[in-house]
C-alpha positions as CSV (number, residue, x, y, z in Angstrom):
1,X,103.7,99.1,117.6
2,X,101.3,99.2,114.6
3,X,102.9,98.8,111.2
4,X,101.8,100.9,108.3
5,X,102.6,100.5,104.6
6,X,101.5,102.8,101.7
7,X,100.3,101.2,98.5
8,X,102.2,103.3,95.9
9,X,99.8,103.4,93.0
10,X,97.8,106.0,91.2
11,X,94.7,105.0,93.2
12,X,92.8,101.9,94.0
13,X,89.3,103.3,93.4
14,X,88.2,102.6,89.8
15,X,86.6,106.0,89.5
16,X,89.5,107.8,91.3
17,X,91.5,108.6,88.1
18,X,88.6,110.8,87.0
19,X,88.7,113.0,90.1
20,X,89.7,116.6,89.3
21,X,92.5,116.4,91.9
22,X,93.8,113.0,90.7
23,X,97.4,112.8,89.4
24,X,96.6,110.0,86.9
25,X,99.9,108.6,85.8
26,X,99.6,105.5,83.6
27,X,102.5,104.1,85.6
28,X,105.3,106.5,84.4
29,X,105.4,109.6,86.6
30,X,108.7,109.4,88.4
31,X,108.6,112.8,90.0
32,X,105.2,112.0,91.5
33,X,106.4,108.6,92.9
34,X,109.5,110.4,94.3
35,X,107.3,112.9,96.0
36,X,104.9,110.3,97.4
37,X,107.7,108.2,98.8
38,X,109.3,111.1,100.6
39,X,105.9,112.1,101.9
40,X,105.4,108.6,103.3
41,X,108.9,108.7,104.8
42,X,108.1,112.0,106.5
43,X,105.1,110.3,108.1
44,X,107.5,107.6,109.4
45,X,105.7,104.7,107.6
46,X,107.3,101.3,107.7
47,X,107.1,100.6,104.0
48,X,106.1,101.6,100.5
49,X,104.4,98.8,98.6
50,X,104.4,98.7,94.7
51,X,102.0,96.3,93.1
52,X,102.3,94.9,89.6
53,X,100.4,93.2,86.8
54,X,102.0,91.7,83.7
55,X,99.3,92.5,81.1
56,X,96.5,94.8,80.2
57,X,93.3,93.1,81.1
58,X,91.5,91.7,78.1
59,X,89.0,89.2,79.5
60,X,85.8,91.2,79.5
61,X,84.4,91.0,75.9
62,X,87.5,89.1,74.8
63,X,89.5,92.3,74.2
64,X,91.1,95.2,76.0
65,X,88.8,98.0,74.7
66,X,86.7,98.3,77.9
67,X,89.8,98.3,80.1
68,X,91.8,101.0,78.3
69,X,88.7,103.2,77.8
70,X,87.3,103.1,81.4
71,X,90.2,102.3,83.7
72,X,93.6,103.7,84.4
73,X,96.2,101.3,82.9
74,X,99.9,101.2,83.1
75,X,102.1,99.6,85.8
76,X,105.5,100.9,86.8
77,X,107.9,98.0,86.9
78,X,108.4,97.5,90.6
79,X,112.1,96.5,91.1
80,X,113.6,99.2,88.9
81,X,111.3,101.8,90.6
82,X,112.4,100.6,94.1
83,X,116.0,100.8,93.1
84,X,115.5,104.4,92.1
85,X,113.5,105.1,95.3
86,X,116.3,103.6,97.4
87,X,118.6,106.4,96.3
88,X,116.2,109.2,97.3
89,X,115.0,107.8,100.7
90,X,116.8,106.9,103.8
91,X,114.6,105.0,106.2
92,X,111.3,103.7,104.6
93,X,111.1,100.1,103.5
94,X,110.7,99.3,99.8
95,X,108.4,96.4,98.8
96,X,107.7,95.3,95.3
97,X,105.7,92.6,93.6
98,X,107.3,89.6,91.9
99,X,105.4,87.0,89.9
100,X,106.7,83.5,90.8
101,X,104.8,82.3,87.8
102,X,106.7,84.4,85.2
103,X,110.0,85.2,86.9
104,X,113.1,83.0,87.4
105,X,114.8,82.8,90.8
106,X,118.4,83.6,89.9
107,X,117.7,86.9,88.2
108,X,115.1,88.0,90.8
109,X,117.4,87.0,93.7
110,X,120.2,89.2,92.3
111,X,117.9,92.1,91.7
112,X,116.4,92.0,95.2
113,X,119.8,91.5,96.9
114,X,121.1,94.5,95.1
115,X,118.2,96.7,96.2
116,X,118.8,95.5,99.7
117,X,122.4,96.5,99.5
118,X,121.7,99.8,97.8
119,X,119.1,100.7,100.4
120,X,121.0,99.5,103.5
121,X,118.6,96.7,104.3
122,X,115.2,98.0,103.3
123,X,114.0,95.6,100.6
124,X,110.9,93.5,100.6
125,X,109.2,91.5,97.9
126,X,105.6,90.5,97.5
127,X,105.5,87.1,95.8
128,X,102.4,86.6,93.8
129,X,101.2,83.8,91.5
130,X,99.6,86.2,89.0
131,X,96.0,85.9,87.9
132,X,95.1,86.0,84.2
133,X,95.5,84.3,80.9
134,X,96.5,87.6,79.4
135,X,99.6,87.5,81.6
136,X,100.3,83.9,80.6
137,X,100.2,84.8,76.9
138,X,102.9,87.5,77.4
139,X,105.2,84.7,78.6
140,X,104.7,82.0,76.0
141,X,101.7,80.2,77.5
142,X,98.2,79.8,76.1
143,X,96.7,80.0,79.5
144,X,97.6,80.6,83.1
145,X,98.8,77.9,85.5
146,X,96.1,76.1,87.5
147,X,95.5,77.4,91.1
148,X,97.2,74.3,92.6
149,X,100.2,74.3,90.1
150,X,101.0,78.0,90.6
151,X,101.1,77.7,94.4
152,X,103.4,74.7,94.1
153,X,105.6,76.7,91.8
154,X,105.5,79.7,94.3
155,X,106.6,77.5,97.2
156,X,109.6,76.2,95.2
157,X,110.4,79.7,93.9
158,X,110.6,81.1,97.5
159,X,112.8,78.2,98.7
160,X,115.3,78.6,95.8
161,X,115.4,82.4,96.3
162,X,116.3,82.0,100.0
163,X,118.9,79.4,99.2
164,X,120.5,81.7,96.7
165,X,120.7,84.5,99.2
166,X,122.5,82.1,101.6
167,X,124.8,80.7,98.9
168,X,127.3,83.6,99.0
169,X,128.0,84.0,102.7
170,X,128.4,87.4,104.3
171,X,132.0,86.8,105.4
172,X,133.1,85.2,102.2
173,X,135.2,88.2,101.1
174,X,138.7,88.3,102.6
175,X,140.4,91.0,100.3
176,X,143.9,90.1,101.4
177,X,146.0,91.8,98.7
178,X,149.3,90.8,100.1
179,X,148.4,87.1,100.1
180,X,146.4,87.2,96.8
181,X,143.4,85.9,98.7
182,X,140.2,87.6,97.5
183,X,137.6,85.3,99.0
184,X,137.2,82.0,100.9
185,X,136.0,79.2,98.6
186,X,134.4,77.4,101.5
187,X,131.9,80.3,101.9
188,X,130.3,79.7,98.4
189,X,127.7,77.0,98.0
190,X,126.3,75.3,95.0
191,X,122.6,74.4,95.3
192,X,122.3,71.9,92.4
193,X,118.6,72.3,92.8
194,X,116.5,70.2,90.4
195,X,112.8,70.7,91.1
196,X,109.4,70.5,89.4
197,X,109.7,74.1,88.0
198,X,113.3,75.2,88.4
199,X,116.8,73.9,87.9
200,X,119.4,76.1,89.6
201,X,123.1,75.4,90.2
202,X,124.2,78.5,92.2
203,X,125.8,80.1,94.0
204,X,124.6,83.7,93.6
205,X,127.3,86.0,92.4
206,X,126.4,88.8,94.8
207,X,127.0,88.9,98.5
208,X,124.2,88.0,101.0
209,X,121.8,90.9,101.5
210,X,122.1,93.0,104.7
211,X,118.8,91.5,106.0
212,X,119.9,88.0,105.1
213,X,116.7,87.7,103.1
214,X,114.6,90.6,101.9
215,X,111.3,90.5,103.8
216,X,108.8,88.1,102.2
217,X,105.3,89.6,101.6
218,X,102.4,87.5,100.4
219,X,98.9,88.7,99.4
220,X,95.7,86.7,99.3
221,X,93.1,84.8,101.3
222,X,92.6,81.4,99.7
223,X,93.3,78.1,101.5
224,X,96.4,77.6,99.2
225,X,97.6,81.0,100.1
226,X,97.1,80.4,103.9
227,X,99.1,77.2,103.8
228,X,102.0,78.8,101.9
229,X,101.9,82.0,104.0
230,X,102.0,80.1,107.2
231,X,105.2,78.5,106.1
232,X,107.0,81.4,104.3
233,X,105.4,84.8,104.7
234,X,106.6,87.5,107.0
235,X,104.2,90.3,106.0
236,X,100.7,89.3,104.9
237,X,98.7,91.8,102.8
238,X,95.2,90.6,103.0
239,X,91.5,91.4,102.2
240,X,89.3,91.4,105.3
241,X,86.1,93.4,105.0
242,X,85.3,93.6,108.7
243,X,86.9,93.3,112.1
244,X,85.2,90.0,113.0
245,X,86.5,88.2,109.8
246,X,89.9,89.9,110.3
247,X,90.1,88.5,113.9
248,X,89.3,85.0,112.7
249,X,91.9,85.2,110.0
250,X,94.5,86.6,112.4
251,X,94.1,83.7,114.8
252,X,94.1,81.1,112.0
253,X,97.3,82.3,110.5
254,X,99.1,82.7,113.8
255,X,98.1,79.2,114.9
256,X,98.9,77.7,111.5
257,X,102.4,79.2,111.8
258,X,103.0,77.2,115.0
259,X,102.5,74.0,113.0
260,X,105.6,74.9,111.0
261,X,107.7,75.7,114.1
262,X,107.4,79.5,113.5
263,X,106.7,82.1,116.1
264,X,103.4,83.9,115.6
265,X,105.0,87.3,116.0
266,X,107.2,86.6,112.9
267,X,104.0,87.0,110.8
268,X,102.9,90.6,110.5
269,X,99.3,90.7,109.2
270,X,98.3,93.9,107.5
271,X,94.8,94.1,106.0
272,X,94.3,96.6,103.2
273,X,92.3,99.7,104.0
274,X,90.9,102.4,101.7
275,X,90.2,105.4,103.9
276,X,88.2,108.4,102.8
277,X,89.0,111.3,105.1
278,X,86.9,114.4,105.4
279,X,86.8,117.5,107.6
280,X,83.5,116.4,108.9
281,X,81.5,113.2,108.6
282,X,79.2,114.8,106.0
283,X,82.2,116.0,104.0
284,X,83.7,112.5,104.0
285,X,80.4,110.9,102.9
286,X,80.1,113.5,100.1
287,X,83.6,112.7,98.9
288,X,82.8,109.0,98.9
289,X,79.5,109.6,97.0
290,X,81.3,111.7,94.4
291,X,84.0,109.1,93.8
292,X,81.3,106.4,93.5
293,X,79.6,108.5,90.8
294,X,82.8,108.4,88.7
295,X,82.8,104.6,88.4
296,X,81.5,103.2,85.1
297,X,79.9,99.7,85.0
298,X,82.4,98.8,82.3
299,X,85.4,99.6,84.6
300,X,84.0,97.3,87.3
301,X,83.1,94.5,84.9
302,X,86.5,94.7,83.2
303,X,88.3,94.5,86.6
304,X,86.2,91.7,88.0
305,X,86.4,89.6,84.8
306,X,90.1,89.8,84.7
307,X,90.5,89.0,88.4
308,X,88.3,85.9,88.2
309,X,89.5,84.9,84.6
310,X,85.8,84.7,83.6
311,X,84.3,86.8,80.8
312,X,81.3,88.4,82.4
313,X,80.1,90.0,79.1
314,X,78.2,86.7,78.5
315,X,75.8,87.5,81.3
316,X,73.2,90.4,81.4
317,X,74.4,93.4,83.4
318,X,70.9,93.9,84.9
319,X,70.5,90.3,85.7
320,X,71.3,88.4,88.9
321,X,74.9,87.6,89.8
322,X,75.5,84.1,88.5
323,X,77.1,81.6,90.9
324,X,80.5,81.3,89.4
325,X,82.4,80.3,92.5
326,X,83.5,76.9,91.2
327,X,84.7,78.3,87.9
328,X,87.1,80.9,89.2
329,X,90.7,80.3,88.1
330,X,92.0,83.7,89.2
331,X,91.6,85.3,92.6
332,X,89.6,82.5,94.2
333,X,89.6,83.3,97.9
334,X,88.5,86.9,97.4
335,X,85.8,86.4,94.7
336,X,84.2,83.4,96.3
337,X,83.3,85.8,99.1
338,X,82.3,88.6,96.8
339,X,80.0,86.4,94.8
340,X,78.5,84.9,97.9
341,X,77.7,88.3,99.4
342,X,76.3,89.6,96.1
343,X,73.9,86.6,95.8
344,X,72.8,87.0,99.4
345,X,72.1,90.7,98.8
346,X,70.3,90.1,95.5
347,X,72.6,92.4,93.6
348,X,72.6,92.6,89.8
349,X,75.9,91.8,88.0
350,X,76.4,95.5,87.3
351,X,75.8,96.5,90.9
352,X,78.3,93.9,92.2
353,X,80.9,95.1,89.7
354,X,80.5,98.7,90.6
355,X,80.5,98.0,94.3
356,X,83.7,96.0,94.0
357,X,85.3,98.8,92.0
358,X,84.9,101.2,95.0
359,X,87.4,99.4,97.3
360,X,88.2,95.9,95.9
361,X,86.5,94.5,99.0
362,X,88.9,96.2,101.4
363,X,87.3,98.1,104.3
364,X,86.8,101.7,103.3
365,X,86.2,103.7,106.5
366,X,84.7,107.1,105.7
367,X,84.8,109.9,108.2
368,X,87.0,112.4,110.1
369,X,90.6,111.7,110.9
370,X,89.7,111.0,114.5
371,X,87.1,108.5,113.6
372,X,89.3,106.6,111.1
373,X,92.2,106.6,113.5
374,X,90.0,105.2,116.3
375,X,88.7,102.4,114.0
376,X,92.3,101.4,113.2
377,X,93.3,101.4,116.8
378,X,90.2,99.3,117.6
379,X,91.2,96.6,115.0
380,X,94.8,96.7,116.3
381,X,94.0,96.4,120.0
382,X,91.4,93.6,119.3
383,X,94.0,91.5,117.5
384,X,92.4,91.8,114.1
385,X,95.8,92.9,112.6
386,X,99.3,94.1,113.2
387,X,98.8,97.2,111.1
388,X,97.5,98.2,107.7
389,X,98.3,98.7,104.1
390,X,96.8,102.0,103.1
391,X,95.4,102.1,99.6
392,X,94.6,105.7,98.5
393,X,91.4,106.1,96.4
394,X,93.5,108.4,94.1
395,X,96.8,110.2,94.4
396,X,96.6,113.9,95.1
397,X,99.9,115.5,94.2
398,X,99.4,118.4,96.7
399,X,98.2,116.7,99.8
400,X,97.5,113.4,101.6
401,X,94.8,113.6,104.2
402,X,95.6,110.2,105.7
403,X,99.3,110.9,106.2
404,X,98.8,114.5,107.3
405,X,95.8,114.0,109.6
406,X,95.3,110.3,110.6
407,X,98.9,109.3,111.2
408,X,99.5,112.1,113.7
409,X,96.5,110.9,115.7
410,X,97.9,107.3,115.7
411,X,101.2,108.7,117.0
412,X,99.5,110.7,119.7
413,X,97.7,107.6,120.8
414,X,101.1,105.8,121.2
415,X,100.3,103.0,118.7
416,X,102.6,104.3,115.9
417,X,106.2,105.6,115.9
418,X,107.0,109.3,115.9
419,X,110.5,108.7,114.5
420,X,112.6,106.0,113.0
421,X,115.2,104.1,115.0
422,X,118.4,102.8,113.4
423,X,118.2,99.4,111.7
424,X,116.9,97.5,108.8
425,X,113.3,97.0,107.7
426,X,113.3,93.7,109.5
427,X,114.3,95.5,112.7
428,X,111.3,97.9,112.4
429,X,108.9,95.1,111.7
430,X,110.2,93.1,114.7
431,X,111.4,90.3,112.4
432,X,114.5,88.3,113.1
433,X,117.3,88.0,110.6
434,X,117.2,84.5,109.1
435,X,120.2,82.2,109.9
436,X,122.2,81.2,106.8
437,X,121.2,77.6,106.1
438,X,124.8,76.8,105.1
439,X,125.9,77.7,108.6
440,X,124.0,74.7,109.8
441,X,125.1,72.2,107.2
442,X,127.0,72.5,104.0
443,X,125.1,69.6,102.6
444,X,121.6,70.9,103.1
445,X,119.3,70.5,100.1
446,X,116.1,72.3,99.1
447,X,113.2,70.5,97.5
């Protein structure tokens, strides 16, 4: 079955917040998030996905003025939001972003384990390495980690997190009041991990999560991302602008996983998609054109500058796109492609920025519900993906055309569930529960 996740945000389109029907939030509208989560659960989606960023972008022009004037700013903190949503939903998975660059494993492992317990096994976490110098400066650094260094840190972060979840075994609690025997000491394991980025003794002071490990999500497309994802990721949230590239990426990741003794079906690859649904094809195209008209060039340039970690204000807006591919220290895999396409198409810098601001390079099918559903089925059946992360252009508090019109067509075609079956998020995604490493050897070490 196809997997579907909903990107729980105020809208990915950089003009979407200006739409008259948009519920612009600034990251703080709990009643709206509650409503959207329940709406997604009613549609039987696999998961809600909450992104995050740890700063307000201030790269373009060297200050945050363009960002706060032209773009919607404000990010709801993911893990506290997911804990709240766990209490008001029953089935849908709950995925949130964690920065391995600016988080520590012990605290994060406790938080995610607790969400998994509260939700009955529905937690997932999207491990990111963060992008910008602005984020670094909020955590005591003058600049962000290099691309290579932050991926080494991420690999170590994931290893330590998993070891911590294993360190308090599931059957550790005995609770024998008569014999004054609360727990079995042999079921608790110190890590004594000393690595490049982290020193962690352990064990965790919270029982192992119901899923063993909350589901690991990774997002990206760079070579460093591919290598780490092949080893560790279980759900991959990726940018693939067309079916042919998506098919190549799908095969690459599935084959790379085999090199690490992993089964290909234990990686669920979900490209992002920004659908624009209309009652007719013309209606959908008019909606897309109106949204495009709401984008300012400053919003696009602010977004792209921060994502690449390059101040684009030093280049003329109406001039050609400079070849900055070797200077990117932020999102390398995505923007090397974006710049290459812009140069090939002779776009100006402003045109490239505004075009990127429409969909962030995700495919943006525009048409009727029937047409969009068929395109999704086509990708799925031709092994371009295992499903999709749906990124709304904006959040409409009163309706969701994708959930209300496209999802029923996927269900009618037999490629998506019509109801939930009992089990954890892992069960719904077809992912096995990981064996506790300490069941294999009490002396195993992580590096």
